[in-house]
N, C-alpha and C positions, 0 to 999 in steps of 0.2 A: 549595684547590689552591695558592694563594699561600703558605700556611703550609707545605705540603709541600715546595715549592720552596725556601723559606727553610731548612727543616731539611736539605735536600740540601746546602746551602752549609755548614751546621754540621758535616756529616760531613767536608768538606774541611778545615775549621778544626781539627777534633779530630785528624786524621791527619797533617796537614802538619808540625806541631810535633815529635811524637815520631819520625817517620820521617826528617825532615830533607830538604833539597833533593835529595840523591842518591837515597835510597830512595824518596822521594815521586815522583820522576821515573819510577822503575821501576814503582811501583804504578800511576801514571797511564797509563803505556804499556800495561801488561797490561789495565787497565780499558778502555782504548780498543779493544783487540782484542775484549774482551767486548762492548763497545757495538756493534761491527760485527756480531758474531755474533747479537746480540739483536735485530737489525732485524726479523726475522719477528714478534717479540712485538708491536711497534707495528703491524705490518701486520694481525695477527689482530684487534687492537683496532679498527682502522679498518674492516676488512671486516665483522666481526660487527656493529659499530654501524650500518653502512650497511644490512645485511640486516634489522636490527630496527627501522629508522627508520620503516618503513611506506611509504616512497616508492620503495623498490627492489623490482622485480618478482621477484627471486630469493627462494628459500625461506629463512626464518629458520634459524639454527643457532647453537650455542654453539661449534662448531669445536674442542672439547676433544681429540678423537681426533687430528686432524692436528697440533695444537699439541704434544701429547705426543710424537708421532713426530718432529717437527722438533727439539724440545728434546733428546730422547735422541740423535738423530743428531749434533747439535752437541757434546754431551758426549763421545761416542765419538771424534769427530775431534780435539777439543781434548786429550783424554787421550792420544791416540796421538802427538801432536806436542808434548806438554808438555816433554820434555827440550830440544827445539829452542827453544821459547819461553823457557824458563828461561835458556838461554845468550844468546839474542838480546836479552832485556830485562834481563840481569844480575840475575836473581832468586836468592834464597838457596836455593831448592829447587824442583824441578819440581812438587811438590805444590800450589804456589800456582796453577799453571795448571790442574791437575786439579780443584781446588776451584772455580775460576772456571767451568770447564765444567759442573760440577754445578749451579751457580747458574742456568744457562740453562734447565733444565727447569721449575722453578717460575716463572721469568720468563715463559715462553711461556704457561703456564696463566693467570697473572695478567693477561696481555694480553687473553686471551679474556674473562675476567671483567670487566675494565674496559670492554671493548667492549659487553658485555651491559648494563652500567649506563648507558653513554653512549647506546646505541641506544634503551633504554627511557625515556630522559629522567630517570633517577634521579641527578641531578647532586649532590645532597647525599651520597648513598651513594658515588658515584664520588669525590667530594672526600675523604670519610672514608677510602676505600681508599688514596688517594694519601698521606694523612697517615700512615696505618698503615705504608705502604711506607717512607716517609721516616723515620718515628719508630723503627721497628725497626732501620734502618740507623744512626741516631744512637746508639741504645743499644749496638749492636754496636761502633761506632767508639769510644764512650766507654769501654767495657770494655777494648778493645785499648789505648787510650791509658793507662789506669790500670795495666795489667799489663805494659806495654811490649812488646806483641806485635810481631813482625816482619811482613813482607808476607804470609807464609803464614798466620799467625794471623789477620790481617785478613780474608783471603778465606774462612777457615773460619767466622768470625763472620758474615760477610755471607751465606754460604750458609744458615745458620740463620735469619737475618732474612728471606731470600727465601721460605723454607718457611713461616714464620709468616704472612707477607703473603698467600701463596696460600691458606692455610687460612682466614684472615679473609674474603678475597674469595669463597671458596666458600660460606661461611656467609651472606654478604650476598646472594648469587645463588641460594640454595638452592631457591627456588620455580622460577626460570627453568631451573635445571639439571635439574629433574625434568621440565619440560615440553618443553624444546627438544631437537631431535636433536643428537647429538654430532658428526655429520659431515655433509658436503654436498659438492656439486661446487664446489670452491673454487680449483682449480689455476690457471685462467686469471687470476682476480682476484688471487690471491696473487702470481703472477709479475709482473703489471703493477704492483700496489701495492708489491711488494718493490723493484722497480726505482726507483720514485719515492722511497720512504722511504730506500732504500739510498743514493740520490743525495744526499739531504739529510744523512743521518748522515755520509757520507763528506765532504761539504762542510764540516761543523763539526768534523771530527776529523782530517782529513788533516794539519793543521798540527802535531798532537801527535806523530805518527809522524815527520814531517820534522824537527821540533825536536829530537827524541831522537837523530836521526842526525847533523844538521849542527852542533848546539850542544854546548857542553861539558856535563858532568853537572850542574854547578851551575846553569848558565844554563837548561838544559832543565827542571830542577826549578822554578826561578823562573818560567819561562814557563808551566809547568803550573799554578802557583797563580794567576798573573796572568790567564791565559786563562779561569780559572774565573769571573772577574768577567764575562767575555763570555758564557760558557755560562749564567751566572745569568740573563742577559736572556732566553735561550731558555727556560730552565726557568720563569721568571716569567711568560712570555707564552704558554706552550704551551697553557694552557687556552683561549686565544682561538682558536688554530689548530684545536684539537680540537672545539670547539663548532660551528665552521662546517662540519665534515665532513658531518653529517646534513643540514644546510640547503642543501648544494650541489645536492640533488635537488629543491629547492623552486622557487617561481615567480620569485624575484628573487635569484639567487645572486650576481650581480656587486655589487649594493648591499651585501649582507652582506660580501663580500670586501673592498671598499674601506673600509667602516666598521671592519672588523677591522684593516686596515693602519693606519688612523688611530689606533686604540687602542694598537697596538704601538709606533708612533712616539712617542706621548705618554708611554708607560711608559719608553721609552728615554731621552727627554729628562730625565725625573725621575731616572732612575738615574744619568745623567751628572752632573746637578747635585749629587746626594748624594755621589758618589765624588770629585768635583772639590774638595769642601771640604778634604779632606786625603788625597790618594792614598796617600802613604807611611804615614799613620796607619792607613788601612783595611787595607792589605796586611800591615802589621806586626801588626795585631790578628788577622788571619786566620792568619798562619803564624809570626810571631815576627820578631825583629830580623834573622835571616839573609836575610829576603826584602825588607827595606826598600828596597833599591836598585831594586826592580822596581815601585815605586809608580806612576811615570809610565806604565809599560807597562800596568798594570792599568786606568788611566783610558782609554788608547787601546783596550784590549780591550772596554770598555763600548760604545764606538762600533761595534767589530766585532760585538759580540753583538747590537746593535740591527739591523745589516744582516743577520745570520744570522736573527734573528727575523722580519724582513720576508720573507726568502726562505722561511722555514718556513710562513708563512701561505699564500703562493701555491702551494707544493708540496703542502701538506696539502689545499688546495682542489682540486688536481688529482686526488688520491686520492678525494676525495668525489664528484667528477664522473666518475671512472673513465676519465680520459684519460692521455696520456703524453708530450706534446710538451715540456713544460717540464723533465721529468726527463732527457730526452735532451740538452737544452741544458746542464743542470747537470753531467752527466758530462763534456761537452766543457770546461766551465769548470774542473772539478776537474783534468782532464788539463793544462790550461793553467797552473794553479797549481803543479802538481808540476814541470812543466818550468821555469817561471820561477824557482821557489825552488831547484831543483836546479842550474840553470845559473848563476844570478847572485845572486839576492836572498836570501842566507842568512848574511850577515856578522853580523847582529845579530837579536835577537828582534823588534825593531820592524819590520824588513824583512818578516819572515814575516807579521806582522799586516797590514801595508799590502797585501800581495799577496792575502791571504785576504779582506780587506775589499772590494777591487775585484771579486773573484769573486762574493761574495755580493750586491753591489749590481747586478751584471750580471743575475743571476738574478731579483732582485726587479723590476728595471726591465723585463726581458723579459716578466714576467707582466702588468705594467701596459700595456706596448705592445700586447700581445695584445688587450686590451680596446679600445684606440684603433683598432686595425686593424678590429675588428668594427664599430666605429662608422662608419668611413670606407666600409665596404663596403655600408652599408645604404641610401645615397642619401636619407637623411632628415636634412637639415642642421639642422632646428629641434629635434631630439630631443637629449637629453643622452647622454653616453657610458653612463651607468648604465641609462637606460631602454632604449636600443637594445640593449645587450648582454644585458639581461634579457628582451627580447621573444621570444616563441615563434617557432620556425622550422619550416617545413614539412619 
């Protein structure tokens, strides 16, 4: 999975140079829209994994039928508003948005397939599917860079990559697909988990939409590449958050959660150390000399990405335990970020980073405080926070 995340970063490197800051900003903005619509894919993965973990009382399912329904619905909506999206994001053609909508169908299916592999504990196969997903995108990006494709061509290539990934995933899960029912009663779980995952996705992407609006085209493109260093921290640690989802139904979920947070923090420290060696050199290697001035911003974004990754662990754990308190707080934090940036802190890219960093740390800290509150409510002063939080309750 770490290799898959590294390959995802290679895609950015391959596309940022030929597109340039202006077009790359438009590509990133439309991709951000796609990320928001692809939220159900991650939810299907979590719900299916929880159903197959053996600790959830609900019936197992592959959820393929509702996934196809949701994917087709997202495609229809995106195709209908594609002219408006093209104008809003300054795209060369509305076909870029239509192709993006088409990508959502195989993405939903792949989410279910990843959930099957995760729930069955087939982590090697899951990692292989992640690598295939990233690898096909790298091939698509490389082809686009060679032929000089514009944004529309890039999304056409990514659609083919998504279809190939779904096909490989179906082959890996062929035995489970024959045995598992394709549908089940998922509406309540999907809505609850959608809210949690949507909150996280919005938390790590709202800055891109705001930067495109408040910053110049050049600065928004530079911000898009610099923020990729932060998102790389999320990609690089997502395997930690995903692995804890089935374990939140176990006997000691809080110990697992705190250990996961420690691992994420350690990875963030290593990432900061690596990028701090030469921030300008790293971002120039990623996008070329046009982006060199954003080197210090990239280093700051690594810290932001670590804060995002910590929030990711706590929010994913909430999906694993099927609760919703932290997601509601996250939506309030996002609203606060939008207001703060819109009203005052949008004079420079760094101001956007600081506001988003504060929001992510609030979410992560709130998750930890929740554990402390449980400890204080137990009236067992000699027990540790971990033991008390994990103790069974009547």
